C-alpha positions, 0 to 999 in steps of 0.5 A: 335852832336845836330843840331837845325833845323828851319822851314820856310814858311808853318809853320805859324798858329794862336796862334803860339809863345804862351807865348814867346812874354811875356817871351821876351817883349823887343825883342817883342817891337823891332820887332814890331818897326821894322815891324810897327805893333804888331808881337804878335797880328799878330801870337796870334790872326791874327785879319786882316787875314794877317798871310798867306800873305808872307809879313807877314808870313815870318817876323812872323815865323822869330820872332817865331823861334828866340824867341824859340831859345833864350828860348833854350839858356836861358835854357842852351841848346846848339847845335853843328850846325844849319840848316833852311828850306828856310826862316828858314836858316835866323834863322840858321844864327842868331843863328850862330851869323852872324848878330843880331836879328834886322838886321835879322828881316830886311833882312827877312822884305825886302825878304818878301816884295819882294816875296809878289810882285809876289802875283796874278801872273800865277806862282805856286807850287805843292808838288809831293809825292811817286816819288824819285827825279830822277824819278821826273826829268825824268818825266818832261823831257819826258812830255817836262815840260821845264817851270817847276823847281824842287823847294824844295827836302824835303824827299826821296819820297817828292819834290815841283815843281814850274812853270806856274799853267797851266802847273803844272795842265797838269803834274797831270795825268802823275805824277799819272800814274808813281805811284806818286801824285800831290798836288797844294799848296796855294802859291802866286808864283813859289818860288825857281825858275827861276821865282824869278830872278827879286826878286833875283836881288832886294834882292841882291841889298839890300844886297850890303854893309851890314856886315855879320859875319862868322858862328861861328858854321856850318850852312848847306846851302840850295842851296848846302847842305854843310856848309856855308863860310863867303863869301858865306853868302849874295850869298847864301841867294840870289841864295836861291831864284832862286835855289832848297831848298836841304833839303833832301841832307842837312840832309843826309849830317848831317847824314853822319857826325855821330850820330846826334840829330835833335831838331826843334825850332820854331812852329810845327813839320814839319821838324821833320817829314821830318827828320824821312822820310829821315832817313828811306829813307836813309836806303834803298839800292841805285841801284848799291851800295853795302851795309853791313848787319849792313846798310842793308834796311829793310825786305820785310814786314817792307818795305811794311809797310812803303809804305802802311803808306805813301799811307795811309798818302797821301790818307787821306791828299786829300780824306775824307770819302765820296769821290766818287771813281771808282773801277778797280775791280767792275763796277760803282762809289762808295763812300768811307765810312772810311778814309784810313788805313793799313790792315794786316800790309801791305795793304793800304785800305779804305772802299767802301759803295756800295760794303760793303768791303775794297779795296786797294788804288791801286785798286780805282781812286778818281773822 
C-alpha cells in the first residue's frame, strides 16, 4: 500500500516549489488571482518577508503541496490513501477529490486569515523531546499546568504543547528534570488548543453550506487517527483547530494495515523523518504487552545507539560549538569545542575545551 503524506506549517522555505509554477502556469495564475498576490514570487523570492506569516504561509504550502501532487499524477504515480499534517490535511482531502484546487485554496485562505488574527497574543507553543506522551501528560498534571494542552503528537518521543507563554516557560525545568527537552517554537499563537475556539467557531460558520464530496480513497484524520467519513469532513476540519494533531497515531494506524510505503508530497522531508521515528518507536515493547520474537524490540546495543542519536540531534539543534556548560564531574564552567556526536556506538558526547576531552551529554548542563 502506498500513502501520500502532505506536510503542514513549518515546512515553508524560500525557494519552495521551484519549477512547479512554470510546469502548471494555469493553476499558478488561478492561485494568484484568488489570493490577490503572486504565489510564485512569494514562494520563490519572498521579497517582502511574508512567507513566515501565517496568513501567507498556509496558502503557500497548500499550493506547493498541490502542484507537487499534480506533478506525480501527470507522471503516472498513484496512491492508495492520503494523510496530511495539520494544514496538509487539506491537500489530502484535495487528493481524495473532496473539493477542487480552487475551493481548497479558498478554505485554506480563510483558515489562514482567521489563525493570523491570534498574532501578538500571549499564547505560544513548545516542542517536547525525549518524553513519551503518557509521561508528558503525567508531568503536566503533576505541575498543575491546567492551562497547557497537548497540541501535536508527532512521534513516540516528540510532542508539542500549547498555552500561555509564561506557563510554557515555567515547565522547562520540570521537563528537563524528567529527562526531556523543551524548545519554544516561533508560532503566532497556541494552535491546536482550546485557545483557538473563537477561530474554530468562525471557520465553522464559513464552512456552513459548502458542499464537500466524500473521499474517493481513505484519508486519515488528524483528530481521530482514523479514516474520514463523508459527514465528518467539515466537523473534523473545525475540530482540528482546537484538538491535538495525532500524527503519531495516524501513522501507527496505517502501519497496522500491513506493508506501507509512505511518500512525502511537498517541500522538504519533515514527515519522512517523523515516519522513520514512528516506525522505530513502534518496534519498542509496550509495558504489559507480550511480543513475539519476530516483533521483538531492538537489542541493547541498537537501543542505546538509537537513544544516543536522539540525544545528539536534540543537543545540536539547540547548542552550537562554543556553548558554555557546567560539568557534573569537574568544577568550573567549560566551553564546548565541538558539536555533539556518538562515541563508541552508544555514547552521546561533546568535547569540552577546558578539560580537553569528551564528556557525555548527560554529564553536562548548558548554561
